[in-house]
Structure formats: structure tokens, C-alpha cells
N, C-alpha and C positions, 0 to 999 in steps of 0.2 A: 596187480595190473590196474591202472586207473581207467575208468570208463567215463567218457564225455558224450552226452546226448544232446544234440541240438534240436530245437523245435520252434514253431512260430512262423515258419515260412509260409508262402502262399502266393496267390495272385492278387495284385492290388493295382489300382489305377495310378497313373502319374499324379504326383501331388499328395498322395495318400501316405499312410504310416503303417509300420509293422514293428512289433517288438519280438526279437529273437531271444530265446533262452538257451543256455548251455548248462545242463545239470551235471554235476560231477559226483563221482562215487565216493568221494571223501572230501574233507574240509578244504574249501578253496583258499583258506588262510595258509595252507601248506605249500601253495604254489607261489613261487617268486614272480613269475610272469604268466599272464593269461592274455590271449590275443584272439582277435577275429580276423580271419582271412576270407577272401572270396575268389571264385573262379568263374568269370563270365564265359559264355559259350564260345568255344574256339580260341580262347585266350589263356594266358598263363595265370596261375594263382597270384593274388596280390594281397598285401597286408592292408587291413582296413583300420584296425584300432588295437592299441596295446595298453594294458594295465601293467606297469612295470614295478621295479623295486620302489619300496616306500610309497606306493600308490600313485606314482607318476603316470600320466595319461598322454598318449600320443594318438593323433588321428591323421590318416592320409589326407592330403590336400583336397582330394575329390569329394570327401564326405564331411570335411570340417564345417561346423556350424549346423549340420543336419543330423548327424548321428551322435549318440551319447552312449558310452559304456558305463555300466554300473554293476554292482554286486549285492547279493543278499547272502551274507555268511550263514544265517540260520537255515537257509534252504540249500546251501552249497551250490548256488546258481549264479552265473554271470549273465548279464543281459546286454543286448544291443538295441537301443531304441533308434529307429530309423524314421525320420520325418522328411517331408518334401521329396518323396522318392521320385527318381527319374528312370527313364527306360534303361539308361546305362548302368543302373544299379542291379539289373537283372543278372543273377549269378547263383551258384551254389555257395552258401556261406558255411564256413567251418570255424569251430572254436578249438583252441589249443591251450595246453597248460604245461608249465615246466617247473620242475623242482630241483633241477640240476643243470647248471650251464654247460656241463660237459656231456650231457646226454640229449638224445633226440626228444623233443616235446611230445606229449600225448596229443592225439588228434581225435576229434569226433568224426562221424560219418557225413555230416553236412545236412543242410536243409535248403530247399530250393526257394528262391525268391524271384518272382516274375512280375515285372512292372509293365503294364500296358499303357498305351497312349490314349 
């Protein structure tokens, strides 16, 4: 069973930055797809960023130009650098990892990000 642990969330003022981490219990090279999702309060979960096959990167329009996904293979960790944060970025952020397109991805438990005005 793969374990994913998110960290780095917290309270930040609008315009500030945070870096989220997603530590995996095994090599992240083994995952074909890793993603960040978020769930704002009272809303549905939404995709934020994807590291896909061959290292392709996708960002949701709402975060494009502000958020950056990266990885440190030596630490088995994926990051989400979030700059120029807005109140609407307030959410619980989750990371996922997939090694089988026919199976459900692994999910972490999430980390809370709160952006104040």
C-alpha cells in the first residue's frame, strides 16, 4: 500500500506564497501520473496540477502562472509552489499518485491552505 503525506499548508495573507509537499512511501519514479487536487469549503474537489506521462505538466487555468509543480526523486517528494495566493485558493489540498491507469489512484489525507485578505 502506498502512503502519500501532504504538508506545508497553513494560513497566509493574500499575495503570499506557500510550498506544499507530498512525500511518498516509495519512489515517485514508479508513478506514471501524480496530481494535486483541492477542495474549497462547500465546493467540489477540483484538479489543480498534473505531472503526467513523460513529464508533461498541466495546470488548471485558475492557477496557471502562479503555481508550479516539481519533484525531488531523491526525497520521493512532489511539491506545489504556490505564489500570489488569492482568497479563492483557500482549500484542502490533496496529492494523488497512479501507477496503473485501470486502478484508482492513491490519495493523501490533505493539507489545509487558508488565504486571508
